[in-house]
C-alpha positions as CSV (number, residue, x, y, z in Angstrom):
1,M,-0.1,-0.2,-0.1
2,D,1.3,3.3,-1.1
3,I,0.8,6.6,0.8
4,F,-1.9,7.4,-1.5
5,G,-3.8,4.3,-0.4
6,F,-2.8,4.5,3.6
7,L,-4.5,8.3,3.0
8,Q,-7.6,7.0,1.6
9,L,-7.9,4.1,4.2
10,L,-7.6,6.9,7.1
11,G,-10.0,9.2,4.9
12,G,-12.4,6.2,4.6
13,L,-12.1,5.1,8.1
14,A,-12.5,9.0,9.6
15,L,-15.9,9.1,7.2
16,F,-17.0,6.2,8.6
17,L,-16.6,6.9,12.1
18,Y,-18.3,10.6,11.4
19,G,-21.3,8.8,9.4
20,M,-22.2,6.4,12.2
21,N,-22.0,9.6,14.8
22,V,-24.2,11.4,12.4
23,M,-26.6,8.8,11.7
24,G,-26.7,7.5,15.9
25,D,-27.1,11.6,16.6
26,G,-30.4,11.9,13.9
27,L,-31.6,8.6,15.7
28,T,-31.6,9.5,19.0
29,Q,-33.1,13.2,18.4
30,A,-35.7,11.4,16.2
31,S,-36.7,9.2,19.4
32,G,-36.6,11.9,21.8
33,S,-37.2,11.0,25.3
34,K,-39.1,7.9,24.4
35,L,-36.1,5.6,24.6
36,E,-35.1,6.6,27.8
37,K,-38.6,6.7,29.5
38,L,-39.0,3.2,28.0
39,L,-35.5,2.3,29.6
40,E,-36.7,3.7,32.8
41,K,-40.2,1.8,33.4
42,L,-38.2,-1.8,33.7
43,T,-40.0,-4.5,35.3
44,S,-37.9,-7.0,37.6
45,S,-37.7,-9.4,34.1
46,K,-34.6,-10.1,33.0
47,W,-35.6,-11.1,29.6
48,K,-37.4,-7.6,29.2
49,G,-34.1,-5.8,30.1
50,V,-32.9,-7.9,27.3
51,I,-35.6,-7.3,24.7
52,L,-35.2,-3.5,25.7
53,G,-31.7,-3.2,25.7
54,L,-31.8,-4.9,21.8
55,V,-34.2,-2.7,20.7
56,V,-33.1,0.6,22.2
57,T,-29.3,0.0,20.7
58,A,-30.8,-1.3,17.3
59,I,-32.5,2.0,17.1
60,I,-29.4,4.1,18.5
61,Q,-26.9,2.2,16.4
62,S,-24.7,2.0,19.4
63,S,-24.4,-0.6,22.4
64,S,-21.7,2.1,24.1
65,A,-24.5,4.9,24.0
66,T,-26.7,2.6,25.4
67,T,-24.5,1.3,28.4
68,V,-23.6,4.8,29.3
69,M,-27.1,5.8,29.6
70,V,-27.6,3.0,31.7
71,V,-25.0,4.0,33.9
72,G,-26.2,7.2,33.8
73,F,-29.5,5.5,35.2
74,V,-27.7,3.6,37.9
75,N,-25.8,6.7,39.0
76,S,-29.2,8.8,39.3
77,G,-31.1,6.3,41.1
78,I,-33.6,5.8,38.3
79,M,-32.6,2.0,37.7
80,K,-31.3,-0.6,40.1
81,L,-28.1,-2.7,39.1
82,Q,-30.0,-6.1,39.0
83,Q,-32.0,-4.1,36.0
84,A,-29.0,-2.7,34.7
85,I,-27.2,-6.0,33.8
86,G,-30.2,-7.4,31.3
87,V,-30.1,-3.8,29.9
88,I,-26.5,-4.3,29.0
89,M,-26.9,-7.9,27.9
90,G,-29.6,-7.0,25.4
91,A,-27.3,-3.7,24.2
92,N,-24.3,-6.2,23.2
93,I,-27.1,-8.4,21.3
94,G,-28.7,-4.9,19.4
95,T,-24.7,-3.7,18.4
96,T,-24.9,-6.9,15.9
97,V,-27.5,-5.1,13.7
98,T,-24.7,-2.8,12.1
99,A,-22.8,-5.3,11.3
100,W,-25.8,-6.9,9.5
101,I,-26.4,-3.4,7.8
102,L,-22.5,-3.1,6.5
103,S,-22.8,-6.9,5.3
104,L,-25.3,-5.0,2.3
105,T,-21.6,-4.1,0.9
106,G,-20.7,-7.8,0.2
107,L,-23.9,-8.7,-1.6
108,E,-22.7,-10.3,-4.8
109,G,-25.0,-10.9,-8.4
110,D,-26.0,-8.9,-11.1
111,S,-30.0,-8.8,-10.9
112,F,-31.4,-5.8,-10.3
113,F,-32.9,-6.9,-7.3
114,V,-29.2,-7.7,-5.8
115,Q,-28.1,-4.3,-7.5
116,I,-30.5,-2.0,-5.8
117,F,-29.8,-3.0,-2.2
118,K,-26.2,-2.6,-2.7
119,P,-24.9,0.7,-0.7
120,N,-23.2,2.0,-3.9
121,T,-27.1,2.3,-5.8
122,F,-29.1,3.4,-2.8
123,S,-26.8,5.4,-0.3
124,P,-26.5,8.5,-3.1
125,I,-30.1,8.7,-3.5
126,L,-30.3,8.6,0.4
127,A,-28.0,11.2,0.4
128,V,-29.5,13.6,-1.8
129,I,-32.8,13.4,-0.2
130,G,-31.5,13.9,3.7
131,V,-29.7,16.9,2.2
132,V,-32.7,18.5,0.9
133,L,-34.4,17.5,4.2
134,I,-31.8,19.1,6.2
135,L,-31.6,22.6,4.0
136,F,-34.6,23.1,2.6
137,L,-37.6,21.9,5.4
138,K,-38.2,23.7,8.5
139,S,-39.8,20.6,10.6
140,D,-37.1,19.6,13.1
141,K,-38.6,15.6,12.5
142,K,-38.2,16.1,8.9
143,K,-34.4,17.3,9.7
144,N,-33.6,15.1,12.1
145,T,-34.6,11.8,9.1
146,G,-32.5,13.7,7.0
147,M,-29.6,13.5,9.3
148,I,-30.3,9.7,9.7
149,M,-30.3,9.3,5.5
150,V,-27.3,11.8,5.2
151,G,-25.3,9.8,8.1
152,F,-26.1,6.1,6.9
153,A,-24.6,7.7,3.4
154,I,-21.7,8.7,4.8
155,L,-21.0,5.6,6.7
156,M,-21.7,3.3,3.8
157,F,-19.1,6.1,1.3
158,G,-16.4,5.6,4.4
159,M,-17.1,1.9,4.4
160,N,-16.4,1.4,0.7
161,S,-13.7,3.7,0.9
162,M,-11.7,1.4,3.3
163,T,-12.8,-1.6,1.3
164,E,-10.9,-0.3,-1.6
165,S,-8.0,1.0,0.4
166,V,-7.2,-2.0,1.8
167,S,-7.7,-4.8,-1.3
168,A,-4.3,-3.9,-2.6
169,L,-3.1,-5.3,1.1
170,S,-3.4,-8.7,-0.2
171,T,-0.4,-8.3,-2.1
172,V,1.9,-7.2,1.0
173,P,3.8,-9.7,2.8
174,E,4.1,-8.1,6.2
175,F,0.2,-7.5,6.0
176,R,-0.1,-11.2,5.2
177,N,2.3,-12.3,8.2
178,M,0.4,-10.2,10.4
179,M,-3.1,-11.8,9.8
180,V,-1.1,-15.5,10.5
181,A,0.2,-13.9,13.6
182,F,-3.8,-12.8,14.6
183,S,-5.2,-16.1,14.4
184,N,-3.8,-17.3,17.3
185,P,-6.5,-16.7,19.8
186,I,-4.8,-15.0,22.7
187,I,-3.7,-12.1,20.0
188,G,-6.6,-11.6,18.3
189,V,-8.4,-11.0,21.7
190,L,-5.7,-8.4,22.6
191,V,-6.2,-7.0,19.3
192,G,-10.1,-6.6,18.8
193,T,-9.9,-5.1,22.8
194,V,-7.2,-2.8,21.8
195,I,-8.3,-1.4,18.3
196,T,-12.2,-1.0,20.0
197,A,-11.0,0.6,22.9
198,I,-8.9,3.0,20.8
199,I,-12.0,4.2,18.8
200,Q,-14.8,3.1,21.4
201,S,-17.1,1.7,19.5
202,S,-17.4,-2.4,18.3
203,S,-19.8,-1.2,15.7
204,A,-16.7,0.5,14.3
205,S,-14.8,-1.9,14.8
206,V,-16.3,-4.6,13.2
207,G,-16.8,-2.5,10.2
208,I,-12.8,-2.0,9.8
209,L,-12.7,-6.1,10.4
210,Q,-15.9,-6.4,7.5
211,A,-13.5,-4.0,5.6
212,L,-10.6,-5.9,5.9
213,C,-12.3,-8.9,4.5
214,A,-11.5,-7.4,0.8
215,T,-7.9,-8.1,1.0
216,G,-9.0,-12.2,1.1
217,L,-6.3,-12.2,3.4
218,V,-8.8,-12.7,6.9
219,N,-9.7,-16.1,7.5
220,I,-12.7,-17.0,10.0
221,G,-10.3,-18.5,12.4
222,T,-8.7,-14.8,12.2
223,A,-11.9,-13.1,12.8
224,I,-13.2,-15.0,15.3
225,P,-10.8,-13.9,18.6
226,I,-10.4,-10.5,16.9
227,I,-14.8,-10.2,17.5
228,M,-14.5,-11.7,20.8
229,G,-12.2,-9.2,21.8
230,Q,-14.1,-6.5,20.3
231,N,-16.8,-6.8,22.7
232,I,-14.2,-6.5,25.7
233,G,-13.0,-3.2,24.4
234,T,-16.4,-1.4,24.1
235,C,-16.4,-1.9,27.5
236,V,-13.4,1.1,27.7
237,T,-16.3,3.7,26.8
238,A,-18.6,2.5,29.7
239,A,-15.7,2.6,32.1
240,I,-14.6,6.4,31.5
241,S,-18.4,7.6,31.8
242,S,-18.7,6.1,35.3
243,I,-15.4,8.0,36.3
244,G,-17.1,10.8,38.7
245,A,-19.7,8.9,39.5
246,N,-21.4,7.0,42.3
247,K,-20.0,3.5,43.3
248,N,-23.6,2.2,42.1
249,A,-22.9,3.3,38.8
250,K,-18.8,2.1,38.4
251,R,-20.6,-1.7,39.1
252,A,-22.6,-0.9,36.5
253,A,-19.9,-0.4,34.2
254,L,-17.8,-3.2,35.7
255,V,-20.6,-6.0,35.2
256,H,-20.4,-5.0,31.7
257,F,-16.8,-5.8,31.5
258,Y,-17.3,-8.6,33.5
259,F,-19.9,-9.9,31.5
260,N,-18.1,-9.9,28.5
261,L,-14.7,-10.9,29.5
262,V,-16.5,-14.0,31.6
263,G,-18.8,-14.6,28.2
264,T,-15.2,-14.6,26.0
265,I,-13.6,-16.7,28.2
266,L,-16.5,-19.1,28.3
267,V,-17.3,-19.0,24.3
268,M,-13.3,-19.3,24.2
269,A,-13.2,-22.3,26.1
270,I,-16.4,-24.2,24.7
271,F,-15.4,-23.2,21.1
272,Y,-11.7,-24.1,21.1
273,G,-12.3,-27.1,23.1
274,L,-14.7,-28.1,20.2
275,N,-12.2,-27.7,17.8
276,A,-9.4,-29.9,19.2
277,I,-11.6,-32.9,19.2
278,L,-13.5,-32.0,16.3
279,R,-10.9,-29.8,13.9
280,F,-13.4,-27.1,12.4
281,A,-12.3,-27.3,8.8
282,F,-14.4,-23.8,8.6
283,L,-11.7,-22.0,10.0
284,D,-9.1,-21.9,7.1
285,D,-12.2,-20.7,5.0
286,V,-11.5,-17.0,3.4
287,A,-14.0,-14.7,6.2
288,K,-16.6,-12.7,4.2
289,V,-18.6,-9.7,5.4
290,T,-21.6,-11.5,6.0
291,D,-19.6,-14.4,8.3
292,I,-18.4,-11.6,10.4
293,A,-21.8,-10.6,10.7
294,I,-23.0,-14.1,11.3
295,F,-20.4,-15.0,14.2
296,H,-20.7,-11.8,15.9
297,S,-24.3,-12.4,16.2
298,L,-24.0,-15.9,17.6
299,F,-21.3,-15.0,20.1
300,N,-23.3,-11.9,21.3
301,V,-26.7,-14.4,21.8
302,L,-24.5,-17.0,23.0
303,T,-23.0,-15.3,25.8
304,T,-26.4,-13.7,26.5
305,V,-27.9,-17.1,27.1
306,L,-24.7,-18.6,29.1
307,L,-24.7,-15.7,31.6
308,L,-28.3,-14.1,31.8
309,P,-29.3,-17.0,34.6
310,L,-25.8,-15.6,36.7
311,S,-26.4,-12.6,36.2
312,K,-26.7,-12.4,40.2
313,L,-23.3,-13.4,40.2
314,L,-22.5,-10.9,38.0
315,E,-24.0,-8.1,40.4
316,K,-22.2,-9.7,43.6
317,L,-18.6,-10.0,41.8
318,A,-19.2,-5.9,40.9
319,Y,-20.2,-5.5,44.8
320,M,-17.1,-7.9,45.8
321,T,-15.0,-5.4,43.7
322,L,-16.9,-2.4,45.5
323,P,-18.1,-2.9,48.6
324,T,-21.2,-0.9,49.7
325,T,-20.7,1.6,52.1
326,A,-22.7,4.0,54.0
327,E,-22.3,7.4,52.1
328,E,-23.7,5.8,49.1
329,S,-27.9,6.6,50.4
330,Q,-29.2,9.9,48.9
331,T,-32.7,10.9,49.3
332,F,-33.2,13.6,47.0
333,S,-34.4,13.4,43.2
334,Y,-32.3,15.7,41.9
335,I,-29.1,13.4,42.3
336,Q,-31.3,12.1,38.6
337,L,-29.7,14.9,36.9
338,D,-26.8,13.5,35.2
339,E,-24.3,14.6,32.9
340,R,-24.4,12.0,30.7
341,F,-28.2,12.5,29.8
342,L,-27.1,16.2,28.7
343,E,-26.0,14.4,25.1
344,N,-29.6,13.6,24.7
345,P,-31.5,17.2,25.6
346,P,-34.9,15.6,24.7
347,Y,-34.5,13.3,27.5
348,A,-32.7,16.1,29.6
349,V,-35.4,18.4,29.6
350,S,-37.9,15.4,30.8
351,L,-35.7,14.4,33.1
352,S,-35.5,18.3,34.5
353,R,-38.8,18.8,34.2
354,N,-39.7,15.9,36.5
355,V,-37.3,16.7,39.2
356,T,-39.0,20.0,39.2
357,N,-41.8,18.6,40.2
358,D,-40.4,17.2,43.4
359,M,-39.1,20.4,44.0
360,M,-42.4,22.2,43.4
361,D,-44.1,19.3,45.9
362,A,-41.3,20.4,48.5
363,T,-42.5,23.8,48.2
364,Q,-46.1,23.2,48.1
365,K,-45.9,20.7,51.3
366,G,-43.7,23.8,53.3
367,V,-46.3,26.5,52.6
368,G,-49.0,24.2,54.1
369,L,-47.2,23.4,57.1
370,A,-46.6,26.8,57.6
371,M,-50.2,28.1,57.2
372,E,-51.4,25.3,59.2
373,A,-48.8,26.9,61.8
374,L,-50.9,30.1,61.7
375,H,-53.7,28.4,63.2
376,D,-52.4,25.8,65.5
377,Y,-49.1,26.2,65.9
378,R,-46.8,23.3,66.7
379,K,-42.8,23.7,67.7
380,K,-42.1,20.8,65.5
381,S,-43.4,22.8,62.2
382,V,-40.7,25.8,62.6
383,E,-37.7,22.8,62.0
384,E,-39.6,20.9,59.3
385,V,-40.5,24.4,57.1
386,K,-37.0,24.9,57.3
387,L,-35.8,21.9,56.4
388,L,-37.8,21.8,53.6
389,E,-36.9,25.2,52.3
390,D,-33.0,24.2,52.6
391,V,-34.3,21.1,50.4
392,V,-35.9,23.4,48.0
393,D,-32.7,25.6,47.8
394,Q,-30.7,22.6,46.8
395,Y,-33.2,22.0,44.3
396,E,-33.1,25.3,42.5
397,D,-29.0,25.0,42.7
398,R,-28.6,21.7,41.3
399,I,-32.2,22.2,38.9
400,G,-30.1,25.5,37.8
401,T,-26.6,24.8,36.9
402,Y,-28.0,21.6,35.0
403,L,-30.4,23.5,32.9
404,V,-27.5,26.3,31.9
405,R,-25.6,23.3,31.0
406,L,-28.3,21.7,28.8
407,G,-28.6,25.1,27.6
408,N,-25.3,25.1,25.6
409,H,-26.9,21.7,23.7
410,S,-28.6,21.7,20.7
411,M,-32.2,21.4,20.7
412,L,-35.5,21.4,19.6
413,D,-37.6,24.3,19.3
414,A,-40.4,22.6,21.9
415,D,-37.3,21.0,24.3
416,N,-36.0,25.1,24.1
417,Q,-39.1,26.4,25.4
418,Q,-39.7,23.9,28.2
419,L,-36.3,24.8,29.2
420,T,-36.8,28.4,29.5
421,V,-40.0,28.2,31.4
422,L,-38.1,25.8,34.0
423,L,-35.3,28.5,34.1
424,H,-37.7,31.2,35.2
425,C,-40.0,28.8,37.3
426,I,-38.0,27.3,39.7
427,G,-36.4,31.0,41.1
428,D,-40.3,31.8,42.0
429,F,-40.7,28.5,43.7
430,E,-37.7,29.2,45.8
431,R,-38.6,32.5,46.6
432,I,-42.2,30.7,47.6
433,S,-40.5,28.4,50.0
434,D,-38.7,31.5,51.4
435,H,-42.1,33.1,52.0
436,S,-43.1,29.6,53.9
437,V,-40.5,30.3,56.4
438,N,-41.4,33.7,57.1
439,L,-44.9,32.7,57.6
440,V,-43.7,29.8,60.4
441,Q,-42.0,32.6,61.9
442,S,-44.7,35.1,62.2
443,A,-46.3,31.7,63.9
444,K,-43.7,31.2,66.2
445,E,-43.6,35.1,67.5
446,L,-47.4,34.7,68.1
447,A,-46.9,31.8,70.2
448,E,-43.8,33.0,71.9
449,K,-45.1,36.0,72.9
450,E,-48.8,34.7,73.6
451,L,-50.7,37.1,71.1
452,G,-53.4,36.0,69.2
453,F,-55.9,37.7,66.1
454,T,-59.5,38.5,67.3
455,E,-62.4,36.2,66.0
456,K,-63.1,38.0,63.2
457,A,-59.5,39.1,61.8
458,E,-58.9,34.9,62.4
459,K,-61.9,34.1,60.1
460,E,-60.6,36.8,57.5
461,L,-57.5,34.9,57.6
462,K,-58.7,31.3,57.4
463,I,-60.8,33.1,54.1
464,Y,-57.5,34.5,52.8
465,S,-55.6,31.0,53.3
466,A,-58.2,29.5,51.7
467,A,-57.6,31.7,48.4
468,L,-54.0,31.1,48.9
469,T,-54.1,27.4,49.1
470,E,-56.3,27.6,46.0
471,I,-54.4,29.6,43.8
472,I,-51.2,27.5,44.8
473,A,-53.0,24.3,43.8
474,K,-54.2,25.7,40.3
475,T,-50.8,27.3,39.8
476,F,-48.5,23.8,40.6
477,T,-51.3,21.7,38.8
478,A,-51.2,23.8,35.6
479,F,-47.5,23.6,35.9
480,R,-47.3,19.9,36.5
481,N,-50.2,19.2,33.6
482,F,-49.1,22.0,31.2
483,D,-52.5,23.3,31.5
484,L,-52.7,26.6,30.4
485,E,-56.4,26.7,30.6
486,L,-55.9,26.1,34.4
487,A,-52.8,28.9,34.3
488,A,-55.3,31.1,32.7
489,E,-57.5,30.9,36.4
490,V,-54.5,31.9,38.1
491,E,-54.3,35.7,37.5
492,P,-57.8,36.2,38.2
493,L,-57.3,35.0,41.4
494,E,-54.2,36.7,42.1
495,E,-56.1,40.2,41.5
496,V,-58.8,38.9,44.3
497,I,-56.2,38.0,46.7
498,D,-54.2,41.8,46.2
499,K,-58.3,42.8,46.9
500,L,-58.7,40.6,50.3
501,T,-55.2,42.0,51.5
502,A,-56.1,45.6,51.0
503,Q,-59.6,44.7,52.7
504,I,-58.4,42.8,55.7
505,K,-55.5,45.5,56.3
506,K,-58.7,48.3,56.3
507,R,-60.3,46.3,59.0
508,H,-57.5,45.7,60.9
509,Y,-56.9,49.4,60.9
510,K,-60.3,50.1,62.1
511,R,-60.3,47.1,64.8
512,L,-56.7,49.0,65.7
513,S,-58.5,52.7,65.9
514,N,-61.6,50.9,68.1
515,G,-58.9,49.4,70.6
516,K,-59.9,45.5,69.8
517,T,-56.3,44.6,69.0
518,S,-52.8,45.7,69.2
519,I,-50.3,47.5,67.3
520,E,-48.0,44.3,67.8
521,V,-50.3,42.0,66.2
522,G,-50.8,44.4,63.4
523,F,-46.9,44.2,62.6
524,I,-47.0,40.2,62.5
525,L,-50.2,40.7,60.5
526,Q,-48.9,43.0,58.2
527,D,-45.6,40.5,58.0
528,I,-48.9,37.5,57.1
529,L,-50.5,39.7,54.7
530,T,-47.3,40.6,52.4
531,N,-46.0,37.4,52.4
532,Y,-49.2,35.6,51.2
533,E,-49.2,38.6,48.8
534,R,-45.9,38.0,47.5
535,I,-46.6,34.0,46.9
536,A,-49.7,34.9,45.0
537,D,-47.4,37.4,42.7
538,H,-45.1,34.1,42.4
539,C,-48.0,32.0,41.3
540,S,-48.9,34.3,38.8
541,N,-45.5,34.9,37.5
542,I,-45.3,31.2,37.3
543,A,-49.2,31.1,35.6
544,I,-47.8,33.9,33.4
545,C,-44.6,32.6,32.1
546,L,-46.8,29.2,31.0
547,L,-49.2,31.4,28.7
548,Q,-46.1,33.0,27.4
549,S,-44.4,29.9,26.2
550,E,-47.4,29.5,23.8
551,D,-47.7,33.2,23.2
552,K,-44.7,35.1,22.7
553,D,-46.0,38.7,21.8
554,M,-47.6,38.3,25.7
555,V,-45.7,40.9,27.6
556,A,-45.9,39.8,31.5
557,H,-46.5,43.5,33.4
558,R,-49.3,44.1,30.6
559,Y,-50.9,40.8,31.2
560,Q,-54.6,41.6,30.5
561,D,-54.0,44.4,27.7
562,S,-52.6,41.3,25.5
563,L,-55.6,39.4,25.9
564,S,-58.3,39.0,23.3
565,N,-61.9,39.9,24.0
566,Q,-62.8,36.5,24.6
567,E,-60.2,35.9,26.8
568,K,-61.1,39.5,28.8
569,Q,-64.7,37.8,28.8
570,N,-63.1,34.4,30.5
571,F,-60.8,36.6,32.7
572,S,-63.6,38.7,34.0
573,E,-66.0,35.1,35.0
574,H,-62.8,33.7,36.7
575,Y,-62.9,37.0,38.8
576,R,-66.2,37.2,39.8
577,R,-66.5,33.9,40.8
578,Y,-63.7,33.7,42.6
579,L,-64.9,37.5,44.4
580,K,-68.0,35.4,45.8
581,Q,-66.1,32.4,46.6
582,F,-63.4,34.0,48.5
583,E,-65.9,36.8,50.2
584,L,-65.3,38.5,53.9
585,P,-68.0,38.4,56.3
């Protein structure tokens, strides 16, 4: 091979890897967060895990990507280690689909049917269609489809380029001697492991091996140990992914390694043990691209069948390597925000929204406890509310940091819209939590100073509390379900709450002037009213943010001015209904 042939080989390899990457990105974007959500819903069934791992890997064309995803799930606590084992095994089988696609380059025959299925025939057509979809259509889904087509075309072009460049190696004595050396099972496994570890893709290394079949110097006996080694080498990606993760995630990466290592040892022992007795003549046959795909599939199916019943032993082996420590336990769902998911923005956004819902639940619980304390004070309530406020602060910090990092990734308009809403709303949830602490402090002050409201003031505050409870419930439900109709009911209720604030203040001043209450009680009441009103304001911010996500022209501080006539009529109806519902006695 001269320098030009070597450059063609490198160029072909570069295009092959790039095409695989583009196609994988397109498939991931097209699937959105559906695949990850599918994996999340795994049951305890080992075989269901295998099937799901197989399907997901076959779709995104990368066992490494699936395994990294699984490591992320285990790290975030979404998936248990036992569930991950079946998925990892299924991923090994799913990755063999790539080899079967690449085997199309080995189709032989002159019939029209055979010719049409050759990559040289349909790849250029896919490339043209893909480019048209990417450049001239605005739909994200169609652009993703275009990426898949273009990536596949580039991958196949790179494969053909590698095949053409290595064909000249058949006359090179050094290459022939190297192939003879690789027929040694131990050396073959090591070569397959090293090459795959370097390029971090078993699919790509299998593709290179299939391209080398064009030389006619790769026999089946040489190919088999290399394929076995490729399965071990692909564990490097998951191992790298587990760096910085918790111990359970590291155990998932270890299970991946042990599965492939033990599987390779078992299959080698069985295969070469039988060969010593039966002397397989086909080992000397020249390997074809389809032979590589066949053995790649057989090897991964066989290792899964052999080791799936022993999955608990693999789990124990991982725990023996990394024993359990007391510091492993985590209680809050923000640990699910794993950086590995940033590479799949649709799922990362969906996950962030779920975690924000948990933050919202903690906020709502804290406000509820604080409002109860105003009417029925318990010393324990102060600590509970403060603890919840601290939890909400942690959520805001983790979610906010994660969303900012996520914002640096390319994503669909719908996902970007969701991200913007989350970034705006987590601040409001955190501020509501702050006000809950203020409220419970007011309750504490009333109790410690043995102060109290008049009977009428107590009734008024209970009605005001009911109105606040209503606006919180509506706002939080609207956020959780992205319910814009419910969100539109929040602002009318917020105006009623503003009116209630003014009315209660006016009534308090009247009681104060009549000597029925004290100035000290008035200061505490003023603090309570201020915090109630601010909580309602933050609810309004959240609701308007949801509405703005659908109507870009809406201006928050001129909300009513931006409403249509019908919307203004609905607004007035809601306002009158809430005014009557929360009328002071």
